[in-house]
Structure formats: structure tokens, C-alpha cells
VEXKOLKOL-995408 format. One record per residue (C-alpha): residue in one letter; z, y, x; residue number from 1. Coordinates in Angstrom, 2 decimals. Example, Ala and Ser with C-alpha at 12.3 -4.5 7.8 and 13.67 -1.06 7.14 Angstrom:
! VEXKOLKOL-995408
@r: a | up: 7.80 | north: -4.50 | east: 12.30 | k: 1
@r: s | up: 7.14 | north: -1.06 | east: 13.67 | k: 2
***
This chain:
! VEXKOLKOL-995408
@r: m | up: -53.84 | north: 5.48 | east: 240.56 | k: 1
@r: g | up: -50.06 | north: 5.73 | east: 240.31 | k: 2
@r: f | up: -49.65 | north: 2.05 | east: 241.23 | k: 3
@r: l | up: -51.85 | north: 2.47 | east: 244.30 | k: 4
@r: l | up: -50.00 | north: 5.56 | east: 245.50 | k: 5
@r: i | up: -46.56 | north: 4.03 | east: 245.00 | k: 6
@r: g | up: -47.62 | north: 0.73 | east: 246.58 | k: 7
@r: f | up: -49.18 | north: 2.43 | east: 249.61 | k: 8
@r: g | up: -46.17 | north: 4.73 | east: 250.00 | k: 9
@r: i | up: -43.72 | north: 1.82 | east: 249.93 | k: 10
@r: f | up: -45.90 | north: -0.10 | east: 252.39 | k: 11
@r: r | up: -45.87 | north: 2.86 | east: 254.80 | k: 12
@r: i | up: -42.09 | north: 3.26 | east: 254.51 | k: 13
@r: i | up: -41.40 | north: -0.44 | east: 255.06 | k: 14
@r: t | up: -43.84 | north: -0.70 | east: 257.98 | k: 15
@r: n | up: -42.40 | north: 2.36 | east: 259.70 | k: 16
@r: d | up: -38.80 | north: 1.25 | east: 259.16 | k: 17
@r: s | up: -39.51 | north: -2.26 | east: 260.49 | k: 18
@r: i | up: -40.91 | north: -0.86 | east: 263.74 | k: 19
@r: v | up: -38.06 | north: 1.63 | east: 264.12 | k: 20
@r: s | up: -35.35 | north: -0.98 | east: 263.44 | k: 21
@r: k | up: -36.53 | north: -3.42 | east: 266.12 | k: 22
@r: g | up: -38.42 | north: -0.90 | east: 268.23 | k: 23
@r: v | up: -37.96 | north: 0.35 | east: 271.74 | k: 24
@r: t | up: -37.79 | north: 4.10 | east: 272.30 | k: 25
@r: v | up: -40.51 | north: 5.32 | east: 274.65 | k: 26
@r: n | up: -41.35 | north: 8.79 | east: 275.89 | k: 27
@r: a | up: -45.03 | north: 9.52 | east: 275.19 | k: 28
@r: t | up: -47.09 | north: 12.42 | east: 276.51 | k: 29
@r: i | up: -49.49 | north: 14.41 | east: 274.35 | k: 30
@r: a | up: -52.92 | north: 13.89 | east: 275.92 | k: 31
@r: d | up: -54.94 | north: 15.80 | east: 273.32 | k: 32
@r: s | up: -54.01 | north: 18.07 | east: 270.43 | k: 33
@r: d | up: -56.69 | north: 18.38 | east: 267.77 | k: 34
@r: g | up: -57.06 | north: 20.08 | east: 264.45 | k: 35
@r: r | up: -55.87 | north: 23.32 | east: 263.01 | k: 36
@r: h | up: -52.84 | north: 23.71 | east: 265.32 | k: 37
@r: r | up: -54.94 | north: 24.14 | east: 268.45 | k: 38
@r: h | up: -53.46 | north: 26.92 | east: 270.54 | k: 39
@r: y | up: -56.48 | north: 27.56 | east: 272.74 | k: 40
@r: l | up: -60.09 | north: 27.80 | east: 271.68 | k: 41
@r: s | up: -61.07 | north: 25.94 | east: 274.84 | k: 42
@r: e | up: -59.28 | north: 22.75 | east: 273.68 | k: 43
@r: e | up: -61.79 | north: 20.11 | east: 272.68 | k: 44
@r: s | up: -61.49 | north: 18.72 | east: 269.18 | k: 45
@r: d | up: -62.66 | north: 15.39 | east: 267.81 | k: 46
@r: e | up: -62.25 | north: 16.90 | east: 264.31 | k: 47
@r: k | up: -59.15 | north: 14.82 | east: 263.57 | k: 48
@r: n | up: -55.84 | north: 16.46 | east: 262.80 | k: 49
@r: d | up: -53.86 | north: 14.41 | east: 265.29 | k: 50
@r: y | up: -52.09 | north: 14.12 | east: 268.62 | k: 51
@r: d | up: -53.57 | north: 11.64 | east: 271.08 | k: 52
@r: i | up: -50.68 | north: 10.19 | east: 273.08 | k: 53
@r: v | up: -50.28 | north: 8.14 | east: 276.25 | k: 54
@r: y | up: -47.23 | north: 5.99 | east: 276.98 | k: 55
@r: e | up: -46.16 | north: 3.20 | east: 279.30 | k: 56
@r: y | up: -44.33 | north: -0.01 | east: 278.48 | k: 57
@r: n | up: -43.66 | north: -2.91 | east: 280.88 | k: 58
@r: g | up: -45.93 | north: -1.37 | east: 283.50 | k: 59
@r: k | up: -48.95 | north: -1.10 | east: 281.20 | k: 60
@r: t | up: -50.39 | north: 2.18 | east: 279.89 | k: 61
@r: y | up: -51.27 | north: 2.51 | east: 276.20 | k: 62
@r: t | up: -53.02 | north: 5.21 | east: 274.19 | k: 63
@r: s | up: -52.60 | north: 5.90 | east: 270.50 | k: 64
@r: l | up: -52.52 | north: 8.76 | east: 268.05 | k: 65
@r: i | up: -49.96 | north: 10.35 | east: 265.80 | k: 66
@r: l | up: -51.19 | north: 12.17 | east: 262.72 | k: 67
@r: k | up: -49.88 | north: 15.70 | east: 262.46 | k: 68
@r: s | up: -49.07 | north: 15.00 | east: 258.81 | k: 69
@r: d | up: -46.53 | north: 12.44 | east: 260.08 | k: 70
@r: t | up: -44.92 | north: 14.88 | east: 262.49 | k: 71
@r: t | up: -43.64 | north: 17.63 | east: 260.24 | k: 72
@r: i | up: -40.25 | north: 17.35 | east: 261.94 | k: 73
@r: f | up: -41.84 | north: 18.63 | east: 265.15 | k: 74
@r: k | up: -43.15 | north: 22.04 | east: 265.98 | k: 75
@r: p | up: -46.85 | north: 21.97 | east: 266.86 | k: 76
@r: k | up: -47.33 | north: 20.36 | east: 270.25 | k: 77
@r: v | up: -49.81 | north: 21.11 | east: 273.00 | k: 78
@r: v | up: -51.28 | north: 18.95 | east: 275.73 | k: 79
@r: g | up: -48.62 | north: 17.87 | east: 278.21 | k: 80
@r: n | up: -45.65 | north: 18.00 | east: 275.80 | k: 81
@r: s | up: -43.50 | north: 14.90 | east: 275.36 | k: 82
@r: v | up: -42.53 | north: 13.12 | east: 272.16 | k: 83
@r: y | up: -40.28 | north: 10.10 | east: 271.61 | k: 84
@r: i | up: -41.82 | north: 7.22 | east: 269.71 | k: 85
@r: y | up: -40.73 | north: 3.71 | east: 268.77 | k: 86
@r: i | up: -42.91 | north: 0.79 | east: 269.77 | k: 87
@r: d | up: -42.89 | north: -2.79 | east: 268.59 | k: 88
@r: p | up: -41.85 | north: -4.78 | east: 271.70 | k: 89
@r: e | up: -43.96 | north: -7.75 | east: 270.56 | k: 90
@r: n | up: -47.05 | north: -5.56 | east: 270.04 | k: 91
@r: p | up: -46.68 | north: -2.31 | east: 272.01 | k: 92
@r: e | up: -49.75 | north: -0.81 | east: 270.34 | k: 93
@r: r | up: -47.83 | north: -0.56 | east: 267.04 | k: 94
@r: i | up: -45.87 | north: 2.69 | east: 267.05 | k: 95
@r: a | up: -43.68 | north: 4.64 | east: 264.66 | k: 96
@r: l | up: -41.71 | north: 7.85 | east: 264.47 | k: 97
@r: t | up: -38.13 | north: 8.09 | east: 263.24 | k: 98
@r: s | up: -39.12 | north: 9.72 | east: 259.98 | k: 99
@r: t | up: -42.56 | north: 10.18 | east: 258.53 | k: 100
@r: p | up: -42.83 | north: 12.00 | east: 255.22 | k: 101
@r: f | up: -46.24 | north: 10.57 | east: 254.27 | k: 102
@r: g | up: -44.86 | north: 7.41 | east: 252.59 | k: 103
@r: f | up: -42.39 | north: 9.41 | east: 250.53 | k: 104
@r: i | up: -45.09 | north: 11.90 | east: 249.54 | k: 105
@r: c | up: -47.27 | north: 9.01 | east: 248.29 | k: 106
@r: v | up: -44.41 | north: 7.59 | east: 246.21 | k: 107
@r: f | up: -43.72 | north: 11.04 | east: 244.76 | k: 108
@r: a | up: -47.42 | north: 11.57 | east: 243.96 | k: 109
@r: g | up: -47.51 | north: 8.16 | east: 242.24 | k: 110
@r: v | up: -44.54 | north: 9.09 | east: 240.06 | k: 111
@r: v | up: -46.21 | north: 12.40 | east: 239.19 | k: 112
@r: a | up: -49.42 | north: 10.52 | east: 238.29 | k: 113
@r: f | up: -47.45 | north: 8.23 | east: 235.95 | k: 114
@r: g | up: -45.75 | north: 11.25 | east: 234.39 | k: 115
@r: a | up: -49.05 | north: 13.03 | east: 233.86 | k: 116
@r: a | up: -50.63 | north: 9.92 | east: 232.31 | k: 117
@r: y | up: -47.64 | north: 9.51 | east: 229.99 | k: 118
@r: m | up: -47.76 | north: 13.15 | east: 228.92 | k: 119
@r: m | up: -51.50 | north: 12.98 | east: 228.22 | k: 120
@r: g | up: -51.02 | north: 9.81 | east: 226.16 | k: 121
@r: y | up: -48.05 | north: 11.34 | east: 224.32 | k: 122
@r: k | up: -49.99 | north: 14.49 | east: 223.42 | k: 123
@r: k | up: -52.98 | north: 12.43 | east: 222.31 | k: 124
@r: r | up: -50.81 | north: 10.35 | east: 219.96 | k: 125
@r: g | up: -49.24 | north: 13.48 | east: 218.48 | k: 126
@r: k | up: -52.63 | north: 14.97 | east: 217.48 | k: 127
@r: v | up: -53.94 | north: 11.83 | east: 215.77 | k: 128
***
């Protein structure tokens, strides 16, 4: 489990950093705000904890989503707010934010899993 968490976390960090390093900054508009941060009961929810965004690049309009777990640096957004994203100029549907904590959280959880497994093995050896 620890290997999977660390591997996935590193993959997320590398993928995000590669888009940010060569990416183009684009201003996106929040088209839908779902999940537990909804401000109005009348807002429709597709039961995902995300922001649906709309942005333009080279005259073409794209839609995507940003998970709220990746946007802890932002205050909760509502429909119509703007957010800056980075897009891959070669594939404008690939987007990233400047910093997403999810990859680092996965790496940390993987290290904790290794530590817990080591401690359980150490205690087991001590009782034998």
C-alpha cells in the first residue's frame, strides 16, 4: 500500500509540475460549484466535490473540472468566480494549478503506511 501511495503521489507531483513549467496561464470561469461548499441550496449538484470550469485558448472553448481537494489554497468559489490555471499548449485539455497538495498528501500517507508496517513487524518480533 505504501508503494502505491508514494508512487501515485510522485506521479501527481511530476505531472502537475510538467504542465506548470511549460504551461500557459489562462483565466477560467467557475461554471458549476458542487459538493459540500455549495453556498445556495438551489445550486444543482452532480454529487462530485469539484468546480466545473470553462476557459478559452486559441479561440476554442474548453470545459474541465478542478477537484476542491486540489484547491486548498483558494477560498471556496461560487459560480461566476475566476481562477487562474495552467494549460498544456500542446493539449489544452490538460490543466494544472500552481500547487496541489494531493500528491504530497499521498507521499506522506505512503511514508506513514511504511512506518506503521515497520512498527507492527517490530512489535511482532519482540513478542516471539
